[in-house]
N, C-alpha and C positions, 0 to 999 in steps of 0.2 A: 180367795177372791182378790185380796189386795195384791198378792204376789203376781197374779195373772195380769192385773191392770198395769202395774208398774213395769212388768216385763215387756208388755206390749208397747209402752211408751219408750222404753229403752231401745227396743228394736226399731221403732219408728224413727227415733233420733239418729241411730246408727245408720239406718238406710238413707236418711236425708243428707247426712254430712258429705259423703263422697261426691254427690252431684251438686253441691252448693256453689261450686266455682262458676256455674252457669248463671248465677243470679246477677243482680244489678251491678253497675259499675262500682269500682273501688271508691273509698272515701276520698274527698278532694285533698289536694296538697295543703299543708300547713293548717289543716282542720282536723281536730280530734272529734270523732263521732262516738258518743257514748250511748249505748243502747239500754233502755230500761223498760220495765213492764208497765208501770203506771205513772201518771202525772199527779201533781198537787192541785188543790183547788185555788191556791193563791201563793204568792211569794213575798208575803209580808212577814218578817221574822217574828214579830210579836203576836201575830194573829193566826199562826198555823202551828200544828204539832206533828205534821206529816214528815216522815223520813224523806219522801220524794221532794219536799220543799227544801230540806237541808242539803240535798245533793247539788242544788243550784246556789243556795244562799251562802254556803261556805266559800264558793268561788266568787260570788258577787260582792261579798262584804267581809269585814274583819271583826274580830272580837278583841277586847282589851288583853286577854290572856289566851294561851293556846294549850292544847293537850298533846302530850308526847305519845309516841307509839305504844307505850306501856299502859295507857289508859288510866294513869294515876298521877303522873308528874306534870305539874303546872309550869309552863314556860312563858316567856314574854310574847306579846302580840303587838297591838297598838300601844300598849303600855310597856315601856322599857324596864320599869321597876315599880315597886309598890311597897307601902308600909301598912301595918295593921296596928291599931291602937291597943294598949294593954287590956282594955275591957272588951275587945273584939267587936266593937260597934262602928268603928270608923276606918275605912280603907282609903288611903291616899294613893292615887295612880299618877305616875309621871309619864306623859305621853311622848311618843316619837315626834320629831319635827319633820317637816317636809312631806307629810302624808296628804294626799289629795283624793277627793272624790272623782268619779269618772268624768264629771263635767269640768274638772280642772280646779274647782274651788278647794282651798285648803281646809283640812279637817282640824277642828280645835276642840278644846274642852267643852265648849258650849254644845257641840253636836253630841258629845257623850252624855252630857246632862239631859239634853232633850230626849235622847233615845231611852234612857232608863226612867225618866219621869213619865214618858208615854207608856212604857211597859207596865209601870205600876198603877197607872190611872185606870180606875174601874170602867171608865167610858171606852177604853180601848177594847174591852171584852177579851182580854188575852186568856187563852186556855192554859197558859203556862205562867200566869202572873205570879204564882206562889214561888216560882224558882228564883225570883229576884230578891227574895227575903222581905222582911218587914221594913220597907224603906221609909226613913224619916225625911231625908232630902238628898238630892244629888246636885252638886253645884260646881261651877267652874271657878276655881280659886284664881287662876289666870289662864292664858290661852293653852297652856300645856300641863296643867295640874287639875285633877278632878278629886273632889271629896265626896265619897259615897258613904252616907251616914245611915246606920240602921237603928231601929227602935230597940232591937235586942240582938245579941250575937247570933250569927248564922254560920256554922262551921262549913257548910256546903257552898258558900258563896262563890269562891274562886272556881270550883268545879262547874257550877252552873254558868258562870260567865265565859266558859269555853264553848258553850253550846250555841247553836245558830240563832236561838231566841235573843241572844245578846249582841248580835251583829249591829254595828253602829250605822245609823241611817241619817239621811239628810232631811232636815225639817222642811226646807223649801219644796222638795219633791213631794213629801207627804201632804203638805198643804195644797199643792197644785193639783194632785191627783185624787185626794180625798179617799173615798171608798175604793177607788181603782188603783191605789198604791199597791204595788206588787202584782197587779193584774195588767195594767197598761204600761208600766214602767217601773224602774228602780234605779237609784243613784247611790252607789256604795263606794267603799275604798278598796274593794277586793281586787284580785289579780285579773278578773274579767269583768266586762261591762255588759249590761242588758242591751241586746240589739233587737230581738223580737221574740214573741211567744205566741204560738198557735196551740191553744189548749188541746190536750190529748193527742197532739202530733209531735211538735218539737219546740224547743227553746234554743235560740242562737245567742251565744255570748262572744264578745270580741275582746282581744287583749287590751288590758289597761296600760296604755303607754306610760312609761316612767315608773311603773310599780316596781319597787325593790325592797319592800319591807315585810316579806313573808316570814312566817314563824321559823325559829332556828332549827326546827326538826328537819328542814329541807336543806339539801346541798345548794340549791339555787333559790335566792330570795325573789326572783322574777319569773313570770310565766315563760315557758319555752315554746309555746305554740301560739299561733295568731288568732285562732278561732276554735270554739267548742260548740258542737251541736249535741244537745240532749234529746235524743230521738225516742219516742214512745212506740214500742212494738209489743202489743199485748200478747201475741201468740208465741209460745215458748219455742217451738221448733223453728219458727222464722228467725227469731233472735239468734239461735244457735247457728243456723245456716249463714246468717249475715256475718257473724264474727269469723267463721271459718273461711268465707269467701273474700273477706276484706272489704265488704260493704260497710262494716262497722269496725271500730277499733277496740272498744272496751265494753264488757258487761261485768257488773259487780253486784255483790250482796244478794238480796232477795230476787234480783232479776235473773239469776242463774238457777234454773230448776234443778233440784237435787239429782234427778235421774241423769242429768247431762254432765255432771262434774267428772265422773270417770271417763265418759265418752270424750269430753274435751281434752282430757289429759293425754289421750292417744292421738290427737290431731296434731300433726307436725307444724301446722301454720298457726297454732294457738299456744300461748304460754299461760299456765295456771299458777296463781300464787294465793297463799292463805295467810290471813292475820290470825295467829293462834290465840291472841288475847282479845276476846270479843264478848260483849255482854248484851245478848238479845235472846230472851228466853220465851218459851211457851209454857203456860200453866193452865190448870183447871181450878177455878175458884168456886167455893160453896156459899150459898146464902145461909148465914147462920141463924136467921130468924124465920126460916120457912120450916114447915112441919117436919119433913123427913130429914133434911140436911141440917137441922138444928141439933140433931142427935150426934154427939161426939163419936159414938160407936160406928155410925154410918160412915162418917168422914174418915175415921181410922181404918175401917175395913176396906173402904175404897182405895186408900193409899196402899194397903197391903196387897190388894187384888190385882192392881194394874201392873203389867209387865212392861215397864218403861224401856228396858233395854231392847226387848224384841220389837216393840212398837217403833222406837227411834231408828233401829236398824232398817226396818221395812219402809218407814215413811220417808226417811232422808237418804236411803240407799247407803247407809253406813257413814254418811258425811257428818251428821250431827252427833251429839253425845247425850245420853240420858241425864236428865236433871235430877240428881240424887239429893240436892240441897235446894233451898229456896233462893239462895244467893250463890252465884258462881264463886268458887273458892279463890279465884284470882282477883276478885273485886276488893276494893278498899273496905276493910272492917267486916269481911265475911267471917262468921264465927264457926270454927271447926266443930265444936261440941253440938251446935244446933244442926249442923249438917249430918252428924251421926244420929240425931234423934228422928230424922225423917224415916218412916218405915220402909224397909226393903221388901221386895216381892216375896210374898208368902201367903198364897191363897188358903192354905189350911188354917193358918193363924187368923185370917180374915173371917172365915166361917166360925171359928171359935169365938171371936169378938162379938159377932152378931148373935150367936146362940146365947152367950152369957148376958147380953143386953136385952134379951127377950124377943128378938126378931125371929119368929118361927117360920119355917119354910111353908109356903102355901101350895095348894094343889096345882097351880099353874107355874110353879117354879120361882115365884116372886115372894119374898118374905113379907110377913105381916106382923104388926105389933099394935095392940089396942085398936084394931079395926083399920089401921093405916097401912097401905101397901108401900113397900120400899121402892117407890117409883120416883125418878128424878127427871125433870125436864131441863135440858141443857141448850143454851143458845151460843152461837158463834157466827163468824163471818164465813160466807161461802167461798172457801179456798180448798184446793185439792189436799193440802197438808191437813187441814182441819177435818175434812171429810174422811180421809183414810185413817187418821189418828182416832177419831171418835168411833168409827166402826170397830176398831180393835178394842178400845176401852169399853164399848158397849158389850162386846163378847166376853171380855174379862169379868165385868161386873155381873153379867147374867149367870156366870158359873158359880158365883157365891150367893145368888138370890136377889140381886139388885137390878131393877129395870132402869135403863137409861134411854130416855126418849130424846132424840136429836133433832134440833131445828136450826138449820143454817140459813143465814140471810145474805142477800147481796149487800155490798158495802154501802150502796146508795140509801138503804133503809136500815142496815144492820146496826150502825152506831146509835140510831134512835131507839131501836129495839133493846140494845144493851143498856139503855138508860131507864128502862121500865122496871117494874117489880114483878113481871110475868113469870120469870124463870127461877129455877132452883139452883142452877149451876151455870157456869159460862166458861168459855175458853178464849184466851187472847195471848198475843205476843207483845213484848215490850222491851225497849232499850233502857239501860240505866248506867250510871257511872260509879255508884257505890251502894253499899247496903242501906245507908240512910236515905239516899235518893230513891231507891226502889220502894222501901217500906213507907216512907213519908207519903208517897203518891197513893198507895193502895190501902193503907191501914189507918190513916187519920180519920177520926170520927167526923171531922169537918168536911171530909170528901165524900160523904154519903149523899145520894145514892150512886154517884159515879164521880171518880173512878173507883171508889170503895164500894164495888158492887156486891161485896160479901155482906154489906151492912154490919161490919164489925164495929161494935161500939163498946170500947173497953177503956176505962179511965187509966189503967196502968199502961196500956199501949200508948195513949196520948202523952202520959207523963214521961215515958221513956223516949218517945220521939222528941219531945220538947227538950229533954236533957241532951240528947245527941245533937240536935240542931244548934243548941245554945252553947255547947261545950267549946271552951277556948283551948283546952288541952286535948290533943288527938287521942291520948290514952283514955281520957274520960268519955270521949265520944264513942270509941270502940267498945268500952265496957257497957255503956247504956244500950247501944244498938245491938250488941251481942246478947244481952239479956232479953231484948225484944225478939230476936230471932229464935231463941230457945223457947220463949213463951208461945210464939206462933207455930213453931214446929210441933210442940206438944198438943196444940189445939187442932192440928190437921186441917187448917182452914183452906189450904191449897193442896193440890196434887202437882208438884213440879214435874213437868213432862220432858221437854226437849231443850237442849242448848243448841241454838241454830249456828251454823258455821258462817264465816265470812271469806268468800272466795272472790277473786277477780280474774277474769279471762281477758287477754289482750292479743291483738293481732301481731303479725311479724314486724310490721313497720313501727311498732310502738316500743319505746325503751323508757326506763325510769319509773315504771308503775310499781307502787307499793300500797297494798290495801291498808286503810287506817281503821275505820269502824266506828268513829265517834257518832253516837246517836244513829247507828246503822248505816252511816254514809261510807261508801267504799273509797272514794278518791280524795276526800277532804278538800284540799286546795289544788292538788295535782301539779305542784310547781316543778317537780323534777321530770315530768313527762315530756318527752320529745319524740318527734317523728323523723324517721330516717328517709322517707320519701313522700 
């Protein structure tokens, strides 16, 4: 069934591409047209956690520090240099001079202090507030020196300050627009400036004149194009046809459907590039306090029964990789031993685990123990990848006597449903920058019931997370978070499923494209991108 569906999609895409040149006119001169599947709800860096928001905010604003292409090396940004106190609680950032906001106002340390104070303020209701650490105070020592003081050490701070949540904002614009900041306007220091936004259609950005302080990972510190249009095209085949015809210039990340990757590689007018170091994974999580999924035998058997390799190959058309570990081995502090502890596909062993735990096969093919059927209700967002993946997981689990009931929700209501206690398991995809980043989000007991939707409440987990986050020595952090990875692998709280790929497709007139991948964002700042016509 799955193969028939995807094969039809591939044929449809292939048939569409040759006639795509008959589509609308080519993208305008000196304007980069970026095609994407979805929009964000707002473009306020401290009040959104959407990848779609980051696609614009990294261009609209700058962070104190930047992330290199290897996804682990911290480089300068608005801060030329910084020092960390011996106790790991105080960071002193020395700012670049001659940086301006889009309205021409100079950026100073006061703007940095305002940004982070607002981020940490409970009144801001930031969904990513925890990423700023336990802030005691952030103050401007002088116009070009910022003191960022923490209540306790936070080993992840510099990594978190590379993310778009830490983009420096202008206080006057926030106060002028109020709740409409990031909806009706934005004033940042980034290479591009806010021109207009029509929700669910397009955002228009214009070149920030005089900008020359881009991150050192780029060859050019200044933008090479005069305008950027971020255009929303929800229908996949239309996006593919647009890039092939020259109506659009770039598609990246999740906006490229998996079935189209190999198709686009064969199109002479399109260039495909991949970022091999990319951390955006799909997993299935179990509620450990629900009747069936509270049994470790059920969770281990499910891990053994799911053929991740076959599912990944079918769902991603061979573009993704099976997630055989909770944390990508290339990520900072990924523990190799924990990776080896995740069960590999072995349905016979899965049956044995259930037999030994007392789950007897019922007359309807579903196992039973103490009158309880091995039936699991799973929630997820209504996306083709989730639908196809869960159909296959459902079939794999049925073969060992576990019933999986699938309920997928439209995103408009899905996030609310994923915050309830109605389901036994769930599936979700997520970006991360390190092992500590990923596990702090999902396994801290303080994050129940969401994003710790497993309801994992374990004092040792909290203690190890605390040790990792407070560690001043990188080796001590790696040791603590490694122990936690092994503990969680042994408990089989997740089924790691798919490591999604990062591809970028660009048209013939575009040069200098290189996919980045920070927080799932393909172009980051796009400073080396130039147009030949």
